[in-house]
Every structure is written in structure tokens, then in C-alpha cells.
C-alpha positions as CSV (number, residue, x, y, z in Angstrom):
1,X,89.6,60.0,-56.8
2,X,89.7,63.0,-54.5
3,X,92.7,64.4,-52.6
4,X,91.9,62.6,-49.3
5,X,91.7,59.2,-51.1
6,X,95.0,59.8,-52.9
7,X,96.6,60.7,-49.6
8,X,95.2,57.6,-47.9
9,X,96.5,55.3,-50.8
10,X,99.9,57.0,-50.6
11,X,100.1,56.4,-46.8
12,X,99.0,52.7,-47.2
13,X,101.5,51.7,-49.9
14,X,104.4,51.2,-47.5
15,X,102.2,49.2,-45.1
16,X,100.9,47.0,-47.9
17,X,104.5,46.4,-49.2
18,X,105.7,45.6,-45.7
19,X,102.9,43.0,-45.2
20,X,103.7,41.5,-48.6
21,X,107.4,41.2,-47.9
22,X,106.8,39.8,-44.4
23,X,104.4,37.1,-45.6
24,X,106.9,36.2,-48.4
25,X,109.7,35.8,-45.9
26,X,107.5,33.7,-43.6
27,X,106.5,31.5,-46.5
28,X,109.9,30.9,-47.9
29,X,111.7,30.5,-44.5
30,X,110.4,27.0,-43.7
31,X,111.3,25.8,-47.2
32,X,115.0,26.4,-46.6
33,X,115.1,23.6,-44.0
34,X,118.0,21.2,-44.4
35,X,115.9,18.1,-44.0
36,X,113.2,16.7,-46.1
37,X,109.6,17.0,-44.9
38,X,108.5,14.6,-42.2
39,X,106.2,12.8,-44.6
40,X,109.2,11.5,-46.6
41,X,111.3,9.0,-44.7
42,X,112.8,7.1,-47.5
43,X,116.3,8.3,-48.5
44,X,115.7,7.0,-52.0
45,X,113.1,9.6,-52.7
46,X,114.5,12.7,-54.3
47,X,111.8,15.3,-53.6
48,X,113.4,17.9,-55.7
49,X,116.4,18.4,-58.1
50,X,119.1,18.6,-55.4
51,X,117.4,15.8,-53.2
52,X,117.1,17.9,-50.1
53,X,116.1,21.5,-49.4
54,X,119.7,22.5,-48.9
55,X,120.7,20.9,-52.3
56,X,122.6,17.9,-50.8
57,X,122.8,16.2,-54.2
58,X,124.5,13.1,-52.9
59,X,122.6,9.8,-52.6
60,X,122.7,8.1,-49.3
61,X,122.2,4.8,-51.0
62,X,125.0,2.2,-51.0
63,X,124.1,-0.1,-53.8
64,X,127.1,1.0,-55.9
65,X,130.5,0.8,-54.2
66,X,134.1,0.3,-55.1
67,X,133.7,-3.4,-55.6
68,X,130.8,-3.3,-58.2
69,X,131.4,0.1,-59.9
70,X,133.2,-1.7,-62.8
71,X,130.0,-3.6,-63.6
72,X,128.2,-0.3,-64.6
73,X,127.6,0.2,-68.3
74,X,125.7,2.3,-70.8
75,X,121.9,1.5,-70.7
76,X,120.8,3.5,-73.7
77,X,122.0,6.2,-76.1
78,X,120.6,8.2,-79.0
79,X,122.4,9.8,-81.9
80,X,121.4,13.4,-82.3
81,X,121.6,14.6,-86.0
82,X,123.7,17.7,-86.6
83,X,123.2,20.0,-89.5
């Protein structure tokens, strides 16, 4: 690589880095929306670990309430051997 090519590459690095960071910001920005995507209208669907993009983590469902919470029980368990 000759000196003029090295100078060109050195001048282009900040531009390439700026383009990369800008595209990353533009890509991640819409993902931080507080509402689920328009295609998902059912509140029962947890599209990710925290249910919504802003990690709401609370279910809007009302099947379990103060009157029937005492009816809940253990469904399954498994003993894990210790050594």
C-alpha cells in the first residue's frame, strides 16, 4: 500500500465509524418503544422476557385474583441431586 492509499484509509476511518454508529443508533432506537409491535394485539403474548420492550413484566391478565389465589398449587417439582 503506498502513502496516498494509507492517507486515504486514515481519513476514511472516522467517516466509516460515524456511519456505523449512526446506523446502529437508528436500528436500536425503534426497538426501545414501550408498546409491543402492531402485529401483536393479544396481551397474553409475551414477545420477550419482560413482556414489552420497556420490560413491563406485569401481566395484564385477570384470571388470578384475590378470591381464587388460594386455589393455586404446585404443578410439578423435581429433586436435584447434590454431591
